[in-house]
C-alpha positions in Angstrom: -6.1 -14.6 -11.9 -4.2 -15.6 -14.3 -6.5 -16.1 -17.5 -4.9 -16.2 -21.3 -8.2 -15.7 -23.1 -11.9 -15.9 -23.6 -11.5 -20.7 -24.0 -10.1 -20.2 -20.2 -12.8 -17.8 -18.6 -15.2 -20.2 -20.2 -13.2 -23.5 -18.6 -13.5 -21.6 -15.4 -17.1 -21.2 -15.9 -17.6 -24.5 -16.6 -15.9 -26.5 -14.2 -17.6 -23.4 -11.4 -21.4 -25.2 -13.1 -19.9 -29.2 -13.0 -19.1 -28.3 -9.1 -22.8 -26.4 -8.4 -24.4 -30.0 -10.6 -22.3 -32.2 -8.4 -23.6 -30.2 -4.6 -27.0 -30.6 -6.0 -26.6 -34.2 -7.6 -24.7 -35.4 -4.5 -28.1 -33.3 -2.2 -30.0 -35.6 -3.8 -28.7 -38.4 -2.5 -28.2 -37.6 1.2 -31.0 -36.3 1.2 -33.8 -38.2 -0.4 -36.3 -37.6 2.4 -36.2 -34.0 2.6 -38.4 -31.5 2.0 -36.5 -29.7 -1.0 -36.2 -33.1 -3.7 -38.6 -31.0 -6.3 -36.6 -27.9 -5.4 -33.4 -29.3 -6.1 -34.4 -30.7 -9.3 -35.5 -27.8 -10.9 -31.8 -26.1 -9.6 -30.2 -28.8 -10.9 -31.9 -29.2 -14.0 -30.7 -24.6 -14.3 -27.1 -25.4 -13.3 -26.7 -28.1 -16.4 -28.3 -26.0 -18.4 -25.6 -22.8 -17.9 -23.1 -26.2 -18.2 -24.2 -26.8 -21.7 -24.5 -22.7 -22.8 -20.9 -21.6 -21.4 -19.5 -25.3 -23.3 -21.3 -23.8 -26.2 -19.9 -20.9 -25.8 -16.1 -21.9 -27.3 -14.8 -23.7 -23.9 -11.3 -25.4 -24.0 -9.7 -28.0 -22.7 -5.9 -26.3 -21.5 -3.2 -28.6 -20.9 -3.5 -30.6 -18.1 -1.1 -28.1 -15.8 -2.9 -25.4 -16.5 -6.6 -27.4 -16.5 -5.6 -27.7 -12.8 -4.6 -24.8 -11.9 -7.8 -23.4 -13.4 -10.4 -25.7 -11.4 -8.5 -24.9 -8.2 -9.0 -20.9 -9.0 -12.5 -22.2 -9.4 -13.3 -24.0 -6.4 -12.2 -21.5 -4.1 -15.4 -19.4 -5.9 -18.6 -21.5 -5.4 -19.8 -24.1 -3.1 -16.0 -23.8 -1.3 -17.3 -25.8 1.4 -19.6 -28.7 -0.4 -22.5 -30.1 0.6 -21.5 -30.3 4.3 -21.5 -26.6 4.6 -24.2 -25.8 2.3 -26.2 -28.1 5.4 -24.5 -26.4 8.3 -26.1 -23.9 6.2 -29.5 -25.4 6.5 -29.9 -25.3 2.9 -31.5 -28.0 3.2 -33.9 -27.9 5.5 -36.2 -25.7 3.6 -37.3 -24.8 -0.2 -37.1 -21.2 0.5 -33.6 -22.0 2.8 -32.1 -24.0 -0.2 -33.8 -20.8 -3.0 -32.1 -18.5 -0.2 -29.1 -20.5 0.5 -28.5 -20.6 -3.9 -29.3 -17.2 -4.7 -26.7 -16.1 -2.8 -24.4 -18.5 -4.3 -25.2 -16.5 -7.6 -24.7 -13.2 -6.2 -21.2 -14.9 -5.7 -20.8 -15.6 -8.5 -22.0 -12.5 -10.7 -20.0 -10.3 -8.6 -16.7 -13.0 -8.8 -17.2 -12.8 -12.7 -18.1 -8.9 -13.1 -14.8 -8.6 -11.5 -13.1 -11.0 -13.8 -14.4 -8.4 -16.7 -13.5 -6.0 -15.6 -9.8 -7.3 -14.7 -9.1 -8.9 -18.1 -9.7 -7.7 -21.9 -10.7 -8.3 -25.0 -12.0 -12.0 -25.7 -11.8 -12.6 -21.5 -13.3 -10.3 -20.5 -16.2 -10.3 -23.4 -16.5 -13.7 -22.0 -16.5 -13.0 -18.6 -19.1 -10.9 -18.6 -21.4 -12.7 -21.3 -21.8 -15.4 -18.6 -22.0 -12.3 -16.0 -25.6 -11.7 -17.8 -26.7 -15.4 -17.6 -26.1 -15.8 -13.8 -28.0 -12.2 -13.4 -30.9 -13.5 -15.1 -30.5 -17.0 -13.0 -30.4 -14.7 -10.2 -33.2 -13.3 -10.8 -35.6 -16.3 -11.0 -34.4 -17.8 -7.6 -35.0 -14.8 -6.2 -38.8 -15.0 -7.9 -39.1 -18.1 -7.0 -38.1 -17.0 -3.3 -40.4 -14.9 -3.2 -43.2 -16.9 -4.6 -42.3 -19.2 -2.2 -42.7 -16.7 1.3 -45.6 -14.9 0.4 -47.9 -18.2 -1.0 -46.7 -20.1 2.4 -44.5 -22.7 0.3 -41.1 -20.9 1.2 -42.0 -23.4 4.7 -41.7 -27.0 3.4 
């Protein structure tokens, strides 16, 4: 990936978060009576918080062509199959399945951001390292929720 600085790194992270937000918002609309409404809302809140954090870190809007290229790169990283792929994977069949799905996506994000940080230098590397740390914290929270949900019987709602 050809990143020109920390601002573009943060732009990609914001695009990835926006993609996650859209997926969870659509899930709320498409599965209004599903067993995961509260969990989806909680994850959605976390994703919106991440987006705000990344925007505060200094994401800048590149010119139109560059933005399109970076957005396309971001779309291949997280939730590449969108809502229907998540449904095919059973993400909305139970709270524990949702947490498993979300945790897997977070692991992918942590790995990808770590790869970006290792491949880049300067401000872009530092930005991706900070983003990876934020995503690791979200992954830890999801893993805690998954552990709590499955150990007390709530994970099969």
